[in-house]
C-alpha positions as MATLAB code, in Angstrom:
seq = 'XXXXXXXXXXXXXXXXXXXXXXXXXXXXXXXXXXXXXXXXXXXXXXXXXXXXXXXXXXXXXXXXXXXXXXXXXXXXXXXXXXXXXXXXXXXXXXXXXXXXXXXXXXXXXXXXXXXXXXXXXXXXXXXXXXXXXXXXXXXXXXXXXXXXXXXXXXXXXXXXXXXXXXXXXXXXXXXXXXXXXXXXXXXXXXXXXXXXXX';
ca = [
     117.616  121.982  104.798;
     115.948  120.331  107.673;
     114.178  117.023  107.425;
     112.605  115.385  110.466;
     114.030  111.990  111.026;
     111.719  109.422  112.473;
     111.359  105.625  112.337;
     109.448  104.147  109.449;
     106.622  101.377  109.357;
     106.531   98.541  106.813;
     103.147   97.091  105.992;
     104.255   93.824  104.452;
     101.530   92.074  102.293;
      97.991   92.781  101.872;
      96.352   96.193  102.002;
      96.854   98.842  104.635;
      94.017   98.757  107.037;
      92.622   97.063  110.230;
      94.209   93.829  111.185;
      97.405   94.342  109.113;
     100.688   93.262  110.858;
     103.030   96.186  111.342;
     106.860   95.686  111.618;
     109.624   98.149  111.539;
     113.043   97.643  109.982;
     114.668   97.388  106.713;
     113.184   96.056  103.481;
     115.436   93.884  101.443;
     116.309   95.012   97.925;
     114.706   91.756   96.434;
     111.341   92.772   97.879;
     111.340   96.067   96.160;
     109.470   95.995   92.782;
     108.805   92.421   93.111;
     105.201   92.366   92.586;
     104.099   91.823   96.143;
     102.751   94.751   98.159;
     105.153   96.289  100.813;
     103.639   99.448  102.230;
     105.768  101.992  103.856;
     104.613  105.054  105.857;
     106.280  108.316  104.558;
     106.104  110.093  107.991;
     104.652  107.616  110.440;
     102.748  110.342  112.378;
      99.305  109.417  111.194;
      98.637  112.981  109.898;
      96.836  113.962  106.737;
     100.123  114.219  105.038;
     101.278  110.729  106.096;
     101.042  108.670  102.827;
     101.636  105.020  102.468;
     103.694  104.123   99.495;
     103.801  100.520   98.029;
     107.431   99.999   97.200;
     106.736   96.184   96.600;
     104.688   96.856   93.393;
     106.726   99.572   91.953;
     107.291   99.228   88.187;
     109.030  100.759   85.422;
     106.922  102.396   82.627;
     109.185  103.933   80.187;
     111.616  106.247   82.025;
     109.316  106.741   84.917;
     108.238  104.824   87.903;
     104.652  103.747   88.555;
     103.699  103.574   92.167;
     100.643  103.204   94.340;
     100.005  105.677   97.035;
      97.431  105.624   99.848;
      96.276  108.537  102.171;
      94.774  106.646  105.119;
      94.244  109.650  107.344;
      92.462  111.940  105.143;
      89.047  113.600  106.752;
      85.843  111.872  105.856;
      85.011  114.826  103.603;
      87.277  113.506  100.872;
      85.136  110.646  100.379;
      86.529  107.594   98.927;
      89.314  109.300   96.899;
      91.975  108.198   99.434;
      94.489  106.495   97.014;
      96.235  107.202   93.748;
      98.432  105.697   91.082;
     101.236  108.020   90.194;
     104.044  108.307   87.602;
     107.265  109.528   88.958;
     110.218  110.954   86.950;
     113.314  110.550   89.376;
     115.592  113.051   87.601;
     118.759  114.468   88.808;
     117.036  117.504   90.485;
     113.835  116.207   92.016;
     111.001  113.854   91.684;
     108.366  115.120   89.051;
     105.058  113.164   89.490;
     101.581  113.212   88.173;
      98.505  110.946   88.882;
      97.127  108.673   86.247;
      94.282  107.467   88.534;
      92.525  108.269   91.714;
      90.428  105.820   93.770;
      90.401  103.675   96.893;
      91.384  100.337   98.314;
      88.360   98.158   99.155;
      87.898   95.582  101.793;
      88.918   93.016   99.184;
      92.479   94.568   99.159;
      92.122   95.589   95.605;
      92.739   99.115   94.208;
      89.359  100.461   92.704;
      90.105  103.450   90.395;
      87.313  106.113   90.399;
      88.977  108.807   88.173;
      91.110  107.680   85.250;
      93.213  110.486   83.837;
      95.036  110.888   80.534;
      98.780  110.246   81.165;
      99.857  112.435   78.232;
      97.970  115.398   79.584;
      98.746  115.047   83.072;
     102.467  114.534   82.321;
     102.540  117.839   80.192;
     100.806  119.749   83.027;
     103.315  118.333   85.584;
     106.278  119.476   83.503;
     104.807  122.819   82.681;
     104.201  123.538   86.344;
     107.900  122.329   87.092;
     109.155  124.678   84.366;
     107.147  127.758   85.753;
     108.603  127.085   89.383;
     112.172  126.914   87.973;
     111.777  130.412   86.776;
     112.345  131.569   90.356;
     115.890  130.419   90.171;
     115.983  128.396   93.338;
     117.375  124.868   93.414;
     115.252  121.925   94.125;
     115.822  118.779   95.957;
     114.433  115.343   97.147;
     112.834  115.109  100.638;
     110.548  112.951  102.803;
     107.581  113.157  100.588;
     105.939  110.060   99.044;
     107.345  110.454   95.393;
     110.905  111.025   96.820;
     110.353  107.776   98.817;
     109.472  105.876   95.637;
     112.681  107.154   93.917;
     114.814  106.258   97.061;
     113.377  102.725   96.936;
     114.149  102.158   93.258;
     117.593  103.495   93.821;
     118.142  101.074   96.619;
     116.845   98.195   94.531;
     119.266   99.102   91.744;
     122.198   99.468   94.138;
     121.306   96.023   95.695;
     120.803   97.776   99.171;
     118.307   97.340  101.892;
     115.590  100.108  101.985;
     115.480  102.314  105.211;
     113.445  105.459  105.664;
     113.747  108.419  106.172;
     116.812  109.237  103.990;
     119.726  110.857  105.483;
     119.299  114.716  106.059;
     120.016  117.139  103.275;
     122.562  119.547  104.917;
     122.966  121.805  101.979;
     123.019  125.355  103.070;
     119.938  127.458  101.946;
     121.968  129.685   99.614;
     122.411  129.936   95.896;
     126.087  129.573   95.790;
     128.248  127.039   93.573;
     129.284  125.207   96.667;
     125.641  124.747   97.883;
     124.548  123.764   94.504;
     127.193  120.975   94.070;
     126.467  119.823   97.536;
     122.666  119.632   96.716;
     123.474  117.766   93.528;
     125.473  115.244   95.302;
     122.700  114.609   97.718;
     119.991  114.240   94.942;
     122.252  111.527   93.250;
     121.249  108.975   95.916;
     117.542  109.163   94.712;
     118.149  108.583   91.013;
     117.753  104.847   90.273;
     120.799  103.454   88.397;
     119.059  100.746   86.508;
     115.795   99.951   84.782;
     113.262   98.006   87.032;
     112.467   94.620   85.798;
];
């Protein structure tokens, strides 16, 4: 599998937006899930798919992570629904996620939910979709997407390691062989947190 390797930007403190200081470099494990915003760009290319993920306010909710994600480069036609709060299950195969609110960050730096969703219903839909996809028989993996980023950050926190992004490339061959499956499983282990975030 090919994953594009680029540098990442860290938006430390405050809300992503005009006037925010931008630095590049690793984020210490102590700053992850510490309750203070630390925004990381998932791709750094300012495209519509370039999400900013707040790894500073990550928190554990049951067996899942709760993470704030912002989409700062969406077209104006999307209105003010440019952010969301997701729950993410960092399991051994992939990140399964679902939104619990959609909203936006205001000039006051606070998240303003516009749509509040039922977590029980959304979780059931997410797992049903994943099960349907699994019927095709292909193996799944983590990648450079924002939910994988959240899992990677939590795993680095648990391991006491600095966070850097993107992750190492997944060199697993695109074939359904026992060797490829084992190689992919080994790669995915690095994204699974080895502790409960406190």
